[in-house]
C-alpha positions in Angstrom: 0.1 0.0 -0.1 1.2 3.5 -0.8 2.2 5.6 2.1 -0.5 8.3 2.3 2.4 10.8 3.3 3.9 10.4 -0.1 1.0 12.6 -1.4 2.1 14.7 -4.6 -0.6 17.4 -3.8 0.6 20.8 -4.6 3.7 19.8 -6.5 5.0 22.5 -8.8 8.3 21.2 -10.1 10.2 17.9 -10.1 13.7 17.3 -11.2 14.7 13.7 -11.6 18.2 14.6 -12.7 18.4 11.3 -14.8 19.3 12.9 -18.0 22.9 11.9 -17.9 24.0 14.2 -20.7 23.4 17.7 -22.1 22.9 21.1 -20.6 19.1 20.9 -19.3 17.5 19.4 -16.4 13.9 18.7 -17.3 11.0 19.5 -14.9 8.4 17.0 -15.3 5.6 19.0 -13.8 5.3 22.6 -15.5 8.3 22.8 -17.7 10.4 25.0 -15.4 13.6 23.4 -16.9 17.0 24.2 -15.5 19.9 25.3 -17.7 23.2 24.0 -16.4 26.3 26.1 -16.2 29.6 24.2 -15.4 28.2 21.3 -13.6 28.7 17.7 -15.1 26.7 14.5 -15.0 28.1 11.6 -12.8 26.8 8.0 -12.3 26.4 7.4 -8.6 24.9 4.7 -6.3 21.7 6.6 -6.5 21.7 6.7 -10.2 22.7 9.9 -12.3 23.4 13.1 -10.5 24.8 16.6 -11.2 28.2 17.2 -9.7 29.0 21.0 -8.8 32.6 22.2 -8.4 32.2 24.5 -5.4 33.4 27.4 -7.5 31.0 28.7 -10.0 28.7 25.8 -11.4 24.8 26.0 -11.2 21.6 25.1 -12.8 18.9 27.6 -12.8 15.5 28.5 -14.4 14.6 32.1 -14.8 11.3 33.5 -15.9 7.7 33.5 -15.1 7.2 30.7 -12.3 3.7 30.3 -10.8 5.0 29.6 -7.2 4.6 31.6 -4.0 7.5 31.9 -1.4 5.3 31.0 1.6 3.4 27.6 2.0 6.4 26.1 0.2 8.4 23.0 0.5 11.5 22.0 -1.1 12.7 18.4 -1.3 16.1 17.3 -2.2 18.7 14.4 -2.3 22.3 15.8 -2.0 25.9 14.7 -1.2 28.6 17.1 -0.1 32.2 16.2 -1.2 33.9 19.1 0.4 34.3 22.7 1.2 33.2 25.5 -1.2 35.1 28.6 -2.2 32.1 30.7 -0.9 31.1 29.7 2.7 27.5 28.7 1.9 27.2 25.8 -0.5 24.6 23.7 -2.3 22.2 26.6 -2.8 18.7 24.9 -3.5 15.6 27.1 -3.5 13.7 29.9 -5.2 14.3 33.6 -5.5 13.5 37.0 -7.0 16.0 38.0 -9.8 15.3 41.7 -9.3 15.2 42.2 -5.5 18.0 42.0 -3.0 17.6 39.2 -0.5 14.5 38.0 -1.9 14.9 34.1 -1.5 13.7 31.2 0.1 16.6 28.6 0.0 18.8 26.2 2.0 22.3 25.3 1.9 24.2 22.0 2.7 27.8 22.5 3.7 30.5 20.1 5.2 30.0 21.5 8.6 26.1 22.3 8.8 22.9 22.8 7.1 21.4 26.3 6.9 18.0 27.7 6.0 17.7 31.2 4.5 14.7 33.6 4.1 14.9 37.0 3.0 18.2 38.5 4.5 18.2 36.1 7.6 19.6 32.7 8.0 20.0 29.9 10.6 22.2 27.0 10.6 22.8 23.7 12.6 26.2 22.6 13.9 25.9 19.0 12.5 28.5 17.8 10.0 27.1 15.9 7.0 30.3 15.3 4.8 30.4 12.5 2.2 26.9 10.9 2.8 23.7 11.0 0.7 21.1 13.3 2.6 17.5 13.8 2.2 17.1 17.6 2.8 13.7 19.2 3.0 13.2 23.0 3.6 9.7 24.1 4.8 8.7 27.8 4.3 5.6 28.6 6.3 2.7 31.0 5.7 2.3 34.2 7.3 0.1 33.8 10.3 1.7 30.7 11.6 4.6 32.2 13.4 6.6 32.7 10.0 8.7 29.9 11.0 11.0 28.2 8.4 12.6 24.9 9.0 15.2 22.6 7.3 15.3 19.0 8.0 18.0 16.3 7.3 17.3 12.7 7.0 13.8 13.3 8.7 15.2 15.3 11.7 14.8 19.1 12.1 18.2 20.6 11.6 17.7 24.4 11.8 14.9 27.0 12.4 14.4 30.7 11.3 11.6 32.9 11.7 11.0 35.3 8.9 8.0 37.1 6.9 9.8 38.3 3.8 7.4 38.0 0.7 8.3 38.4 -2.9 7.6 37.3 -6.4 9.5 34.1 -7.5 11.3 34.3 -10.8 13.9 31.8 -10.3 14.5 28.2 -9.4 18.1 27.4 -8.7 20.0 24.1 -7.5 23.6 23.7 -6.9 24.3 27.5 -6.9 22.8 30.7 -8.4 23.7 32.5 -11.5 24.3 35.8 -9.6 27.7 36.4 -7.8 28.6 35.1 -5.4 27.3 31.9 -6.9 27.2 30.0 -3.4 28.1 26.8 -5.4 27.9 23.2 -4.0 31.1 21.1 -3.9 29.1 17.8 -4.3 26.2 16.0 -6.0 22.4 16.6 -6.4 20.3 13.7 -7.4 16.7 14.9 -7.0 14.7 18.1 -6.3 10.9 18.7 -6.0 9.1 22.0 -5.3 5.6 21.9 -3.4 3.2 24.7 -2.9 2.2 23.4 0.5 3.7 22.9 3.9 5.0 19.5 4.6 4.3 18.0 8.1 6.6 16.0 10.1 5.2 12.8 8.9 5.5 13.9 5.2 9.1 14.7 5.8 9.9 11.4 7.5 8.1 9.5 4.6 10.4 11.3 2.1 13.5 10.2 4.0 12.1 6.7 4.2 11.4 6.7 0.4 14.9 8.0 -0.7 17.0 6.3 2.1 19.6 3.8 0.7 19.5 0.3 1.8 21.7 -0.1 5.0 21.8 3.6 5.6 18.7 3.7 8.3 18.7 6.4 10.8 16.6 6.5 13.8 14.0 9.2 13.2 13.2 11.7 15.8 9.9 13.7 15.8 10.7 17.3 15.2 9.0 20.0 17.1 7.7 22.4 14.6 
């Protein structure tokens, strides 16, 4: 029986990153395809993935994007291989291309995982180097405490309160096309964007879905 917490309600973009060649990552939902700059395809134990160099690689979709920055969840599977040139790596999320500090993103670094909303950010102190991670960023609606959370392998890693609102005109993974690029030094295998807030059960179900055999981690219920 399919887990009811794997519901695809509200999905706005899904990147399977299984192309294996070329300069485009296809969005299987709404056609928000990403254009790759610098990153290369690599076969991994999870299948194909994009590998970013930690300097200036990125994959971005710019244009008219029908997604709101609140009531938003971004799901990804990533593996960090080392430090980046710029402190924040593995930029994954959405942003406004014309307004400073208009973004809802998270970063995965060798030393920690961080969530960013507007000009503010919050990070964990947990090291996640050289392992595959299921990372979920949840950006809450105004009126619910404006709380934004990032979860790693089903567990709450960092929390940020911010009420920034903006018009989304960019989806970016691995890095961004504006300097500094905040490029990951690592691999990204899957990204999906939802116009709804994932619950703790939803997040833990995604971790169970993407967990590699033999890599089980005891889940703790996060307080959100």
